C-alpha positions as CSV (number, residue, x, y, z in Angstrom):
1,M,130.9,196.7,-51.6
2,K,132.3,193.5,-51.5
3,H,130.3,190.8,-50.6
4,T,130.8,187.3,-49.7
5,N,131.5,184.2,-52.1
6,R,128.6,181.8,-51.2
7,S,129.9,179.0,-53.2
8,Q,133.3,179.9,-51.2
9,L,131.6,179.7,-48.0
10,M,129.7,176.8,-48.7
11,T,133.2,175.1,-49.5
12,G,134.7,175.8,-46.1
13,L,131.8,175.4,-43.9
14,K,131.9,171.0,-45.9
15,Y,135.3,171.5,-44.8
16,L,134.6,172.0,-41.5
17,A,131.8,169.5,-41.0
18,G,133.9,167.1,-42.1
19,A,136.2,168.0,-39.7
20,L,133.6,167.7,-36.5
21,P,133.3,163.9,-36.4
22,L,136.5,163.2,-36.8
23,S,137.4,165.5,-33.7
24,F,135.5,163.3,-32.0
25,I,136.3,160.4,-33.3
26,G,139.6,160.2,-32.9
27,P,140.5,160.6,-29.2
28,V,137.8,158.4,-28.2
29,V,139.5,155.8,-30.7
30,M,143.0,157.0,-28.8
31,F,141.3,155.9,-25.6
32,S,139.8,153.0,-26.7
33,S,143.4,151.9,-28.4
34,F,145.0,152.7,-24.5
35,K,142.6,150.5,-22.8
36,N,143.3,147.5,-24.7
37,Q,147.3,147.6,-25.1
38,E,148.0,144.2,-24.8
39,H,145.5,143.2,-27.6
40,F,146.8,142.5,-31.2
41,W,144.9,145.5,-33.3
42,F,146.4,148.0,-30.6
43,I,149.2,149.2,-33.1
44,P,146.3,149.8,-36.4
45,V,143.9,151.2,-34.1
46,L,146.3,153.9,-32.4
47,I,147.6,154.7,-36.4
48,F,144.1,155.6,-37.1
49,S,143.1,157.1,-34.6
50,L,145.9,159.7,-34.8
51,L,145.3,159.7,-38.8
52,A,141.9,161.1,-37.9
53,M,142.9,163.5,-35.3
54,A,145.6,164.8,-38.4
55,A,142.6,164.5,-40.5
56,A,140.3,167.3,-37.9
57,I,143.2,169.2,-37.7
58,F,144.2,169.5,-41.3
59,L,140.2,170.6,-42.8
60,M,139.6,172.8,-40.1
61,F,142.5,174.6,-41.4
62,K,141.6,174.5,-44.8
63,G,137.8,175.0,-43.7
64,I,139.0,178.7,-41.3
65,N,141.4,179.5,-44.3
66,T,138.5,179.3,-47.0
67,V,135.7,180.8,-45.1
68,M,138.0,183.4,-44.1
69,K,139.2,184.3,-48.3
70,S,135.3,183.7,-48.7
71,M,134.7,187.0,-46.8
72,F,137.8,188.9,-47.1
73,D,139.5,188.4,-50.7
74,K,139.2,191.1,-53.5
75,D,138.5,189.3,-56.8
């Protein structure tokens, strides 16, 4: 019977743990940037928030993919 690859599972959970703060930081920073549209730093802060949200989506995808591989792949 196939058992879960624990090291690969832990790697996937680390990706998901990295995505968790980014999924909150990105929208909060974006909201803050839209409240201060007349400020000089509007565009750089907006770009940072978009990058944080994109990184959160990427890390979530990679983490879920890695967790699924650790449970269901046959080696």
